[in-house]
Structures are given as structure tokens and as C-alpha cells.
MILO-41478 format. One record per residue (C-alpha): x, y, z. Coordinates in steps of 0.02 Angstrom, whole numbers, m for minus. Each point is the difference from the previous one (the first is absolute). Example, Ala and Ser with C-alpha at 12.3 -4.5 7.8 and 13.67 -1.06 7.14 Angstrom:
+--------+--------+--------+
|   east |  north |     up |
+--------+--------+--------+
|    615 |   m225 |    390 |
|     69 |    172 |    m33 |
+--------+--------+--------+
//
This chain:
+--------+--------+--------+
|   east |  north |     up |
+--------+--------+--------+
|   m760 |   5941 |   1045 |
|    103 |   m129 |    m94 |
|    m29 |   m179 |     57 |
|    145 |    m77 |     95 |
|     39 |   m182 |     41 |
|     45 |    m23 |    184 |
|     31 |   m179 |     56 |
|    m43 |    m51 |    177 |
|    159 |    m86 |     58 |
|    134 |    m44 |   m128 |
|    163 |    m72 |     70 |
|    141 |    125 |     26 |
|    147 |    m89 |    m83 |
|    157 |    102 |    m31 |
|    165 |    m45 |    m82 |
|     65 |    m49 |    173 |
|   m125 |   m146 |     10 |
|     38 |    m53 |   m179 |
|    188 |      0 |     33 |
|    m23 |   m101 |    161 |
|   m107 |   m131 |    m89 |
|    122 |    m12 |   m146 |
|    142 |    m26 |    124 |
|   m101 |   m140 |     79 |
|    m37 |    m83 |   m167 |
|    184 |      5 |    m45 |
|     53 |    m67 |    170 |
|    m67 |   m174 |    m34 |
|   m104 |      7 |    159 |
|   m183 |     41 |    m31 |
|    m98 |    m92 |    135 |
|     18 |     24 |    189 |
|    181 |     45 |     29 |
|    119 |    140 |     51 |
|   m110 |    145 |    m55 |
|   m151 |    m65 |     93 |
|    107 |    m19 |    157 |
|     68 |    177 |    m24 |
|   m176 |     69 |    m24 |
|    m52 |    m84 |    163 |
|    146 |     82 |     90 |
|    m37 |    172 |    m74 |
|   m184 |    m11 |     48 |
|     46 |    m46 |    179 |
|    117 |    149 |      6 |
|   m137 |    114 |    m68 |
|   m131 |    m61 |    124 |
|    118 |    m22 |    148 |
|    m42 |   m184 |     21 |
|    111 |   m151 |     37 |
|    m47 |   m107 |   m150 |
|   m107 |      2 |   m158 |
|    m56 |   m140 |   m116 |
|    m41 |     48 |   m180 |
|   m138 |   m100 |    m84 |
|   m106 |      1 |   m158 |
|   m143 |    101 |     78 |
|    m64 |     83 |    157 |
|   m138 |   m130 |      0 |
|    129 |   m139 |     16 |
|     88 |     99 |    136 |
|   m158 |     12 |    106 |
|    m46 |   m181 |    m26 |
|    173 |    m64 |     47 |
|     m7 |     97 |    164 |
|   m170 |    m79 |     37 |
|     76 |   m171 |    m40 |
|    152 |     38 |    109 |
|   m120 |     35 |    144 |
|    m99 |   m161 |    m30 |
|   m161 |     89 |    m45 |
|   m132 |   m124 |    m57 |
|   m177 |    m66 |     22 |
|    m84 |     61 |    159 |
|    104 |    159 |      6 |
|    m67 |    175 |    m32 |
|     98 |    139 |    m84 |
|    m66 |    179 |      7 |
|     21 |    118 |   m147 |
|    m87 |    150 |    m76 |
|   m157 |     m4 |   m104 |
|     79 |    140 |   m103 |
|    145 |    m81 |    m91 |
|     49 |   m101 |   m153 |
|    m41 |   m185 |      5 |
|    181 |    m54 |     36 |
|    m15 |     56 |    182 |
|   m140 |   m126 |     27 |
|     32 |   m135 |   m131 |
|    161 |    m52 |     88 |
|   m104 |    m37 |    155 |
|   m114 |   m112 |   m101 |
|    150 |    m86 |    m81 |
|     55 |    m55 |    173 |
|   m172 |    m68 |     44 |
|    m28 |    133 |    133 |
|   m150 |    116 |     17 |
|     15 |    181 |    m59 |
|    m85 |    119 |    122 |
|    m31 |    167 |    m84 |
|    m22 |    162 |     97 |
|    m52 |    174 |    m54 |
|    109 |    154 |    m26 |
|     10 |    154 |    109 |
|   m137 |    126 |    m43 |
|     68 |    115 |   m135 |
|    158 |   m104 |    m27 |
|     54 |   m141 |   m115 |
|     96 |    m94 |    136 |
|    m63 |   m131 |    122 |
|    m83 |     54 |    163 |
|     94 |    m66 |    154 |
|   m161 |     11 |    104 |
|    m84 |   m120 |   m120 |
|    152 |   m114 |      9 |
|    m19 |    m11 |    189 |
|   m184 |    m47 |    m18 |
|     47 |   m138 |   m124 |
|    138 |    m86 |    101 |
|    m44 |   m172 |     68 |
|     97 |   m147 |     72 |
|     24 |    m61 |   m178 |
|     82 |    162 |    m61 |
|    182 |    m32 |    m46 |
|     46 |    143 |   m119 |
|    m53 |    177 |    m44 |
|     39 |     62 |   m177 |
|    m24 |    189 |    m10 |
|     21 |     84 |   m169 |
|     86 |    167 |    m37 |
|   m122 |     59 |   m134 |
|     81 |    114 |   m128 |
|    161 |      0 |    100 |
|    m69 |     82 |    158 |
|     50 |   m102 |    154 |
|   m132 |    m69 |    117 |
|     m8 |     48 |    184 |
|    129 |   m128 |     59 |
|      4 |     56 |    182 |
|   m188 |    m17 |     15 |
|      5 |   m174 |    m77 |
|    143 |    m58 |    113 |
|    m97 |     66 |    151 |
|   m150 |   m104 |    m56 |
|    111 |   m153 |    m16 |
|     72 |     29 |    174 |
|   m173 |     21 |     78 |
|    m55 |   m162 |    m84 |
|    146 |   m111 |     56 |
|   m111 |    m94 |    123 |
|   m101 |    m67 |   m148 |
|    153 |    m59 |    m96 |
|      7 |   m189 |    m19 |
|    159 |    m52 |    m95 |
|     40 |   m168 |    m75 |
|    134 |    m84 |    104 |
|    177 |     m7 |    m67 |
|    m27 |    131 |   m136 |
|     53 |    179 |    m36 |
|   m172 |     48 |     66 |
|     54 |    m61 |    172 |
|    171 |     84 |    m13 |
|    m83 |    166 |    m40 |
|   m126 |    m19 |    139 |
|   m135 |    111 |    m76 |
|    m93 |     35 |   m161 |
|    120 |     29 |   m146 |
|     m5 |    169 |    m90 |
|     36 |    m30 |   m184 |
|     m4 |    164 |    m97 |
|    m64 |      0 |   m179 |
|    115 |    142 |    m55 |
|    m20 |    m36 |   m186 |
|    m20 |    188 |    m26 |
|    113 |     72 |    132 |
|    186 |    m29 |    m30 |
|     81 |    161 |     60 |
|   m145 |     54 |    110 |
|     31 |     44 |    183 |
|    m92 |    m17 |    164 |
|     62 |    112 |    141 |
|    162 |     23 |    m97 |
|     33 |   m187 |    m19 |
|      2 |    m85 |   m169 |
|   m141 |   m116 |    m46 |
|     75 |   m173 |      6 |
|     70 |     28 |    174 |
|   m164 |     24 |     96 |
|   m114 |   m152 |    m23 |
|     65 |   m171 |     50 |
|     13 |    m45 |   m186 |
|    m28 |    112 |   m151 |
|    m41 |    m47 |   m179 |
|     46 |    114 |   m146 |
|    m56 |     m8 |   m181 |
|    110 |     41 |   m151 |
|   m134 |    m29 |   m131 |
|     10 |    105 |   m159 |
|   m118 |    136 |     66 |
|     89 |     25 |    167 |
|    115 |    145 |     44 |
|    149 |   m119 |     m9 |
|    m19 |   m141 |   m124 |
|     91 |   m160 |    m46 |
|   m133 |    m37 |   m133 |
|    m71 |   m134 |    114 |
|     64 |    m26 |    175 |
|    m16 |     26 |    185 |
|     94 |    m16 |    163 |
|    m25 |    m45 |    181 |
|     99 |     87 |    136 |
|    m15 |      1 |    189 |
|     54 |     99 |    151 |
|    121 |    m58 |    133 |
|    m83 |   m112 |    130 |
|     95 |    m87 |    140 |
|   m121 |   m147 |    m12 |
|     62 |    m42 |   m175 |
|    164 |    m48 |    m83 |
|     11 |    106 |   m158 |
|    109 |   m123 |    m94 |
|   m117 |   m142 |     43 |
|   m152 |     97 |    m62 |
|     92 |     45 |   m161 |
|     45 |   m184 |    m31 |
|   m177 |    m60 |     37 |
|    m80 |    127 |   m118 |
|    127 |    m47 |   m134 |
|    m45 |   m183 |     24 |
|   m184 |     42 |    m21 |
|     38 |    105 |   m155 |
|    102 |   m131 |    m93 |
|    m83 |   m171 |     12 |
|     67 |    m33 |    176 |
|    173 |    m27 |    m77 |
|    140 |     24 |    127 |
|    121 |     75 |   m128 |
|    m33 |    138 |   m123 |
|     85 |      9 |   m170 |
|    140 |    110 |     68 |
|     43 |   m124 |    137 |
|      0 |   m144 |   m124 |
|    133 |     88 |   m105 |
|    135 |    m36 |    128 |
|    117 |   m139 |    m59 |
|    m76 |   m170 |     34 |
|   m155 |     75 |     82 |
|   m130 |    m64 |   m121 |
|    m90 |   m109 |    128 |
|   m154 |     71 |     86 |
|   m149 |    m55 |    103 |
|   m185 |     45 |     m2 |
|    m52 |     26 |    180 |
|   m181 |     57 |    m27 |
|   m126 |     11 |   m143 |
|     39 |    182 |    m37 |
|    m59 |    123 |   m132 |
|     80 |     86 |   m150 |
|      0 |    188 |     18 |
|    180 |     60 |     m7 |
|     55 |    163 |    m82 |
|    119 |     m6 |   m149 |
|    158 |    103 |    m23 |
|    m80 |     82 |   m152 |
|   m140 |     68 |    110 |
|    123 |     45 |    138 |
|    108 |     95 |   m125 |
|   m146 |    115 |    m41 |
|    m33 |     22 |    187 |
|    182 |     44 |     39 |
|     m2 |    140 |   m129 |
|   m170 |     60 |     59 |
|     54 |      5 |    182 |
|    149 |    111 |    m43 |
|   m120 |    124 |    m82 |
|   m143 |    m23 |    122 |
|      9 |    147 |    120 |
|     94 |    125 |   m107 |
|    m94 |    m25 |   m164 |
|   m157 |   m106 |     13 |
|    m72 |     66 |    162 |
|     66 |    177 |    m29 |
|    m94 |     11 |   m166 |
|   m158 |    m65 |     82 |
|     13 |    138 |    131 |
|      6 |    128 |   m141 |
|   m151 |    m74 |    m89 |
|    m99 |      3 |    163 |
|     39 |    185 |     18 |
|    m65 |     30 |   m177 |
|   m160 |    m94 |     41 |
|    m26 |    101 |    159 |
|     27 |    163 |    m96 |
|   m121 |    m48 |   m139 |
|   m133 |   m100 |     94 |
|     m1 |     93 |    166 |
|   m138 |    121 |    m53 |
|   m122 |   m135 |    m58 |
|   m122 |     m4 |    145 |
|    m75 |   m169 |    m48 |
|    167 |    m91 |     17 |
|     81 |    m69 |    157 |
|    188 |    m11 |    m31 |
|    111 |   m129 |     83 |
|    113 |     34 |    149 |
|    178 |    m66 |    m10 |
|     64 |     48 |    171 |
|    m71 |     10 |    176 |
|     83 |     27 |    168 |
|     53 |   m183 |      9 |
|    m10 |    m65 |   m178 |
|     88 |     38 |   m164 |
|    m63 |    m82 |   m159 |
|    105 |    m82 |   m136 |
|   m105 |    101 |   m125 |
|    m55 |   m155 |    m94 |
|   m175 |     56 |    m52 |
|    m91 |    165 |    m26 |
|   m171 |    m49 |     68 |
|   m131 |    138 |    m14 |
|   m182 |    m11 |     56 |
|   m146 |     87 |    m82 |
|   m106 |     74 |    139 |
|   m181 |    m57 |     m2 |
|     22 |   m115 |   m150 |
|    m61 |   m178 |     m8 |
|     85 |   m138 |   m101 |
|   m106 |     41 |   m154 |
|     56 |    182 |      0 |
|    180 |    m52 |     37 |
|     m1 |   m118 |   m148 |
|    m69 |    136 |   m114 |
|    147 |    112 |     48 |
|    123 |   m142 |    m35 |
|    m81 |    m26 |   m171 |
|     12 |    187 |    m42 |
|    185 |      1 |     47 |
|     29 |   m156 |   m106 |
|    m85 |     83 |   m150 |
|    124 |    142 |     17 |
|    148 |   m120 |      6 |
|     27 |     m6 |    189 |
|     16 |   m174 |     76 |
|    m55 |    m16 |    181 |
|    m37 |   m140 |    123 |
|    m97 |    m39 |    158 |
|     91 |    m65 |    155 |
|    m84 |   m111 |     50 |
|   m163 |    m95 |    m11 |
|    m31 |    m56 |    180 |
|     18 |   m188 |      8 |
|   m183 |    m37 |     44 |
|    m51 |     70 |   m171 |
|     97 |   m141 |    m86 |
|    m74 |   m169 |    m42 |
|    125 |   m110 |     93 |
|    m30 |     94 |    162 |
|   m188 |      9 |    m24 |
|      6 |   m188 |    m20 |
|     74 |    m21 |    175 |
|   m139 |    104 |     75 |
|     74 |    175 |      8 |
|   m121 |    145 |    m29 |
|     47 |    179 |    m44 |
|   m138 |     63 |    116 |
|    111 |    m54 |    145 |
|    138 |    120 |    m57 |
|    m87 |    168 |    m23 |
|    156 |    107 |     20 |
|     95 |    m99 |   m131 |
|   m143 |     21 |   m122 |
|    m10 |    188 |     32 |
|    185 |     18 |    m39 |
|    m13 |   m107 |   m157 |
|   m155 |     69 |    m84 |
|     71 |    172 |    m40 |
|    187 |    m39 |    m14 |
|    106 |     29 |   m156 |
|    189 |    m25 |    m16 |
|     84 |    125 |   m116 |
|    165 |    m31 |    m92 |
|    151 |     22 |    116 |
|    158 |    m57 |    m87 |
|    161 |     78 |    m61 |
|    m62 |     33 |   m177 |
|   m140 |    115 |     59 |
|     39 |    181 |    m46 |
|    m67 |    164 |     70 |
|    m97 |     21 |   m163 |
|    m78 |   m173 |     27 |
|    m58 |     51 |    173 |
|    m76 |    163 |    m67 |
|    m88 |   m101 |   m136 |
|    m72 |   m123 |    129 |
|    m56 |    145 |    110 |
|    m87 |     86 |   m146 |
|    m98 |   m158 |    m42 |
|    m50 |    m29 |    182 |
|    m62 |    180 |     15 |
|   m104 |    m18 |   m158 |
|    m75 |   m166 |     55 |
|    m38 |     55 |    178 |
|    m74 |    167 |    m52 |
+--------+--------+--------+
//
């Protein structure tokens, strides 16, 4: 068997993205401008939401929502123990306390029952995470929030008080294009954060976005303006507005941040979005079928599910589990695949395994389900350059290693 080289997640850049970027470079407008605004509009149309703000990362998107809702010292924010650090680091950035809860037994996503046990009078936000692109159980989480309303203690005169309950901020870094009960992710949680990092289904090289569903308690234009203020130094005019004749003068109304998206990034995103359903996700569906055909008879593997009665994944990751394996055995399999030219990954290390979270007193022993899911998990390549021959090659190696 001739050795192949199969990368884990190279960016899918076609001539369409290159042409869009070249057009932007020639336009004379390369920072936040007309293409960023157009990308925001197209994302809102795709998700069915009233407004979207494009930013330089999903991390920035989550943090700005926490800032918008005045989250700070003394507040608690619940998120999953099974996620990447961004879901929790934004809580620490704001001076609030991250409260981690375990995942559902046999699943990668957060357990709503554990959320309910963790809610206190200091809980202001819940950040569930759609691991691998599979949506969380939103109805169950909203039911928990509703049952816990008597504990909710908002700060006066803030968006917390306007909302009147715990905020549901979805970490949908993996799940653009996923659906819950037929509705697009982005239009289910109160606010939703997307990532467009280089390894995501839809990339802008670096980038992210925040979108939100219609809520009669909020003025969509006001929210958009406030997030834009937070994203650009608290400046009350962006560069586009300052272009109007004689409109150079501006004010700084708050000590904001600097996390805007550029038109170069947005140009890549616009081309990607046009191709997203028909090319990018369609090819992933085909690769998943090849995996199922070639891995389905390996009894030691548990293959991922991409659709349930209520949930449809965005197909971001192909997350297998090796039945009965511990982390040592899992790592040996990863090493064997690497020796044969196959790059893989693990999604994720539960946060209590990492130094920064150990240092604030979190212990992996308190999250047994998360550790069970982690210790035998391997993510296989799932991108548009994977061929049927690649999948057969990967399957052959796995059969050899496991037998």
C-alpha cells in the first residue's frame, strides 16, 4: 500500500475567493467597508436573523455579547467542560466566574440537567457549544432557563433586565448551516457566535460573527450600533460614515475594543457563502457516506451521527470513538495514522485537563462523562480535498491497527 499524505483540514479556496479578494484589493477599500456590510446582510439572510455583526473572531463575538449584557465580577456564566478554551476564556476576560458542567452521557454536548443543577442567583448567561456542528438540545435548555426565572437577579438598567431571564449565548463556532427542528442555527439562541477560522467549514482566514433572533424586548438597530461601538474603540462613526463630505469629526463614547472584520476577510466569506450549501457541505456529505461504507464494519469504532429527529449537523468534524480504548491506546492509533501520512486531531481536551483551569480549582474527576468522551476520541479528515481513495486508505490503516 503506497503511502499517501492526507492533511487534516486545509482551507478550501477556489478561484471564486481569489477573484473576490483581488476585486477588494483593487477597490481601494481593504478594511471594514462595503463588503463587510454585505457579508453581514448575506449571513442574516442565510440564518433568518434581523442583524449580524462581523468581527475578527468568534471569541470576540462572544466577549462583546457578554460586555453588552454587563457581565462582570460576581456574575456566573455556565458553559461546557467539553469545549475549546474560547468558550470559557471570554468569561474570565470579563471578570466573571466560569461554571463548567458535564456533557450528556454518550454525547459531546452539554447536559441540560447538569445546567439546571448549576444555576444560582448569580447566573447571568449560559453558553452551550455545538460540538462538531451538532446542535445542542435548545428546547431543554430554554425549559431550564424558564424554570429558573425565580432565581434570576439582573443588574438594573441593563440588557439583563430587559431580557428578564438568563441569556442563552450559543457558541456555534462549528455549526453554521446546522438546523434544530428545521430552523437555522443563528435563529434559535438569543445570540449566536460563529467562527470563520481557517479550519472551519466556511472560512474568512480569521473571522467570526454575532447574530441574534428577533426579540420584542430589544431594538435591533440599537444592538447593532452598540456592538459596533464595542468593536471599534467606542468610536461613534466607522470609516464608511466618515467618508461622507465634511463628516470627518467623530466622538469616542466608551473605551471600546478593536475587533472589526476587514473587507479582505469578508470578500473570502462572500465567495464561500455562495458555494457553501451546493459545494462545500455537499462534498462533505459525500465523504461521510464513503466513511460509513468503509468504516461501518469495524466493530471497535463508534461512528458519528449527523442527524437525529430534531437536529441536523453542519458536518464540521468526523469524530470517531474507539470502543474500550483509553487515551494511551487512542494516542497510539493517532501515531500509527501519522506514520502512514494521515493527519488527525482530538476535539477536545476537556477544560479541567488544562493548566489555566486547574489553577482556578477545576478537577477532571468532577466531569466523568466529558473525560469518557475525550479519552477515546479521534477526528478524521473531513474536507473537500478528501477522495474516496483517501477514505479507503484510512479505513485500511484503522483495520490493521485495531486488529
